[in-house]
N, C-alpha and C positions, 0 to 999 in steps of 0.2 A: 877236287876228284882228279884223279888218273888221267893218262889220254887214253889210255885201256878204259877206265871206268866209263869214259864218255862217251867212247866209241860203243861199247855193251849197250850204256843210257840210250843211243840214240837207234840201237838196231832192234829195238822191241816189235818188230811189226807182227809175230806170235804171240811175243810175250810169254811163252810157255814152251815145254818143252815135250815134244811125240817118243811114244817110245819107239824102237824100231828090231829088228834083228831079234836077238835072243830076248832083248825086253819084252817083245809082244808076246812071245810064249808065256814068259812069268804072269804078266797083266792077264792073259786070258786064263790061268788057271785060278787067278786072286776070286775069293769068295768074302767079303765083307765078314768083320766078325762079329758087329752088333747087329740089331733088330730093324736099323734103320736099310737094312740092304739084303736081306735075306734071297740072294739071286743065285739065278745063273746068270752069269757075264753077256750081252749081246753079244753074238756070233760074230765072226770075220768073214763076211761073205765076199761076193764079188760086186756090191753093190756100194763098196768103199768107205766103209765103216771101219773107224781108223779110234784105238784107246785114245786117250788124254789123257795131261799130267799137269797140272799146272805148277811150273817150278819160275817165280819171276827171279832174274838175274839179280843179287848183291847191290847194285849201282843202281839200280832202277828206286831202292828204297833209300840207298843214302842221296840222292837226288832230290827224290820226295823229304826227306827233314830238311836238307839245304834250305829247299826254295821256302816251308814252313818259317823255316827261321829269320828268314830276311822279310817278312812279310810287311809291305808299306799299309799301315791300317787305316782308315775313314774316320773323319772326325764321329763321336759317338752320336747317336740320334738325339735331336731335340726334340722329343717325346717320351711320355713314362709307361708306351704298349708297343704293341708289335703294326702298330698302321702306318710304316714307315718301309716295312722288314724287319729284316734279322737282324734284334739287339746284340750291339756290339760285344758284351759283356757274355752273354752264353757263346757267340761263338768264337771268342777268346779262348772261352774255357775250354771248350772243343778241341780246338786248335793244340792249345797247349799241349791236351793227352793225346793228341796224334802225335806230334811230335816228340815227349820225352816218355811215354806210356805205353801206347798201344803197340801190339804185334800182330804183324798181316800175317806172319806166319801158321799163326793157330786160325786165319782164316781158310789159308792154302788149305790145311792138315783136314779142318773140314770139308773142302770141297774133296781132296783126295782120297776121302775115306768112301764115297761113293763111286761106281761106275760110270764113268763122263766118257763122251765120244765125240767126234769130228765125222759128218759124214757131205757128202757135197752133191746138191739141190739146185739145179736148175745155173751152176757158176758160182754157185756162193760155198763154202765150209758153214756148215752150221755146227754148233757144239749142243752138246745135249748131255745130260742126265737122265740114265736109264736102270730104273730101280723095279726087279720084277718079284713079286711076293710070292713066300714060297708056299701058296694057295694056290693050288692048281688052276681052279675055279675063277681066279682074280677075274676082274672087269678090267679091260685096258684104258686108259683115261693119259689123253695128253692134255697138261697143266701150264698155262701162260702167264709169266711174269707181266708189268707193265711198267711205266717210267713216272718217278726215278729210282727204280727198281732192278730188283735183277733175280735169279735164281735164287739168292742169299733170302728175299723174305718167302721161300718155298720150304727151306729145309727143315723147319720144324713139321711140317703136315706130312712128310714120308713116312716116318711111324707109324703114325695112327693110320695111314690110307692103309701101306704094304700091310703091315703086321696088325691087322686088327684085335687081335685073339690076349699079344700082350700088352690093350690099350682095354681089356674091358667091353669089347665088342666079339663079334661072331666071325668067322673064317667066310659066309655067305658075302660080309661087307668089306672083303679085299678088293687093291686094284691095285693091276700091273702099272708103272707109274712112270710118264715120259716128259722131262721136264726140261724144252729146249731153250737156248739162248734168242733171242729176236735180232733177226742180222742189224750187224750195226751196232751191237748190245755184247756185254762181255765179252766172251772169250768167241763169239762167231763172227763172223767175217763181215768187214764192211764194203757195203757194195760200193762200186767204182763211177756205176749210173745210175739212175734214176727209176724210177717203176718198182720199188718194194714197198710196196702199199699193203693193207690190212688183209685186200683178195689175193693178193702175188702169194705172201706170208702164208694166210688160210691153204692157198693148193700146195706149198710146199709142206706146211703140217701131215697133210693128207698122203704125201709121197713118203714122209718119214715114217708115219703110223705102217703104211702098207710094208713097205721096207724089212721094217723088225718082223713083220708077220702076222701081225694084229690088222684081220679082216675086218672085226666087228670094234668099235671101241667109241668112247665118248670125249669132250672137250669141254675143258671151264677157262677159266679166266676173270681175272679183275682186272681194270684200268684197262691199256694198250691189248692185255689178254682177253679180255671181255670184247671187245670190237673185232678181235680175232678171230675169235668163237662165235660172235657173233656171224664174222663172210663166210663162216665155215657152214654154218645153219643154213645160210642163202643159198649154200652152191651145195649142199646135201649130199655130196659125196656117196659111193658106195659102201655100206659099213658102217657110218657116221649113225649112231644109235640118238643120239640127242647132246644138249650141253646143258650148262650152267655158270650162270655169270653174278659176281657180287657187283657189278656196276653194270647201270644200266646206258646207252644211248637216248640223249634229251630228243635228238631230233625225230625219232622213230617213234615216240612216245606220247612227246605234249600234243593235246589235242589243238586246231588249225586256229580257233580262236586265243584260247592263251597266249601261242607261240606272236601272232598276230600284236597282241598285248606288249608281248615282252620286249618285241622286235622297236616297237611304238613308242614306249616309254608309259602305254596308257595304266590306269588299274586294272586290278585283276578284274576277269567278267563278273559280273554279279550273281550268276548260277550257280559260280562253283560251293563246293562243300568245303568245311571247315579245313579238313585235312589237304584238300585239293589247293587251297588259298594259301597252306602254309608251305605248299611246294614251290606255289605261282612265287611267293616270298622270300624264300631261299634261293630259288635260281635268277632273281633278278638282283640278288645280294651278290650273288655268285659271278655273272656276269659281268655285274659291276666291279667289282673292287679283288675280285680273284682270279680272272683268266686272263690277267697279261701275260704269264708266263707261255700260253700256250699261241697267242698271239703274234710274239716273238719268233717261237719257232715255227710256228705256222708259215711265217712271210719272209725272216731273215733267222734261220737256224747257224749259218755260216756266219755271222756277225755275232752274234753272242757265243759262239765256237772259240772264237778267238783267247778271252777272257778264259773260258772253263779249260781250254789245251794247257794253257802257260800257268796258271795259278792255280795250284789246289784247293785257297783260300777263297777264290770264285767260285770253284763247281764245289764246293763244303756249304756256300752260302746259296747257292742256288737250289741245291739239293734241301738243306736242312730249311727253307723257308717252306717249302710243299711237305716234309714232315708234319713240321708244327700244325698247317693249316689243313691237315688231312687226318692225323690220329685223332682215336675217340678222345684222348686226352690233349682237346686241343691248345695250341701254346706251347703245348710241356710235351717234344716227343721223348724225351727222357724217362718219364716214366712210364711209355709202352716201349721204350726200347735199351737196353744197356747203350753203354758209350761203344762198346764194341761190336755191338751189333751195326748199330748207326754209321760205324767209322766201316765196318767189313764193306759196306754195299758203296759208299762213296770211295774209297779205298779202289777197289775193281774198277770203277769207272776210272780212274785215274791213271791207273796201272795200264789199263789197256787202252788207254784214249781215245776212250770214247762217249767224252763229255758232248760232241759235235756231234758224232754221227748217230747216234742216242736220239737228238733232237729230229733230225729231217723226217722221223715217222709223222710228224706233224706235220709237215708242210709235202711228203708224199700224200695225206690224208687229204690236205686241203686241195692239191693241184687234182688228183685223180678222183676224190670221191663223186660217186653217181648216187642215183635216186638212191635210199635204202629199202628195201621193199619189206613186207611182214616177211617172218620166219616162221617154214611151215612144220620142220622136224619137232618131233618134244623138244620142250626147253625149262630148263626149271631157273627161278630167281630167289635170292636170300638177299633181303635187304637190310644192311647193318644199319646201328643207328645215326652213326656221324659218318656215312661216306656222303657224297657231294651232292649228290640229287638223292631223292628216292621217292620214287613215284607210285601213288596207289595202286591195286592190281587190277584196278579197272582200268590204266593209264598203259600199265607193261601188257596186256594182252593186247594195244593196238599191236606191238611189235612181234608178240609173240601168240601165232594162231592156236597151237597147243600148248598152252603152260600145263604144263602137270605139276610143277611144285611153286610155290608162292609161299615164302615166310619168312615175317620181321623178327629180327634175334632182339636182345637188350643190352648186347656189347661188341666192342670193334668199331673202327672207321674203316677208311678207303683200302688200308692195309691188311687186309681182314684174315689171312694166312699168317701172315708175321706177328698179327697182334694177338689172335685169340685162336690159336693152332688145332685145340681139341675143339671148340666148337664151331669152326672150320670145317674141320674133317667131318665132325654128326652132322651139320650140313648136306654133306656133299653123298655121306651115307644113305640120308632117308631122299636126299632128292632122287639121285640115279637107281634107287631101290628097283623101281618100277621097269627098268629097262633092261635089267641082268635076266631075263628069261626070251630077250626079243631074237 
């Protein structure tokens, strides 16, 4: 790399170009040409909503390929399965494609085809996509991604949710859609201090929706997005009509005797029904063999972060392991996503250097997690068959006192919107239909 390229690569504090001057006026006049965004652009108000466009410097992509080319690989795993983690041959195959075949500019174009913005809330710049439906009576919906995901995992549901008539549904099923990036993820700013836990993010999301002019709206999430939606449900700000989640918090739903048995290592309580006993055994297996990643980031996010910031292969392995664990096609994420889709998400983390900062939400949640009380506002739940935790309805009702919708579907895993966008969109339509007249 030249000296100038090195300087450019190290100066990626924003990793995107903000439009200004005449460019702002041009951006405000844009209307996306596809059904993904039949929308008026977000107004540029005094509330510091600024247009945003992704434009990663070429030097950053050169640096990425250089690092991939000089990777020092470990020995192959001495087992013939995934019991020790990501298998060498699979990761090497993905990395070879990342170095020689993958094109980040196509991913960039996906984002730039959508209306993107920044707004400052509580001292932090928040990145979000805002797609207004062409149907005037659409229901405003803020939808939040999780870890190790990003707004990329939600892009395929934008069309079905904002433009339902093109996808075989009616105008009455339309949503105005807001997709924020969690602080420390993607193009949202990284907190410089502590305290950005799910409760604080939930309050920020209400500010965002009110700032956009939505006085009544609903919230949805999976993974951390579900935890944030739950926090919004507990806070119950005026105008929040209800929530939908496709991931349920264990601690709020597991009965006390079941929780005690899990903590102590005792057998499942004898009175459990067959479905409940299956959930108990799956939960015990996950806590024993699949929860290490969260324990590390919940206690030592900075320590693991050095490798995630310095080595793209370390970052890819850390994320690929969870994709493989949690998709419907267990152990085979390539059967759920294309290599480009996998790498769009990983490359976003690499180019924004958010492998470390995104992990801190686990520490924040562990450090500041108060007693979680039941949620009183309307709530809806969809259980996807390969989600990590799949409680029966009777358990879910412990957390959601006004459970207006509970459904178990036959396809999909932890990344439901990403894996099954049509089914996921149908679930949101059904779940929120009772709230449209409120």
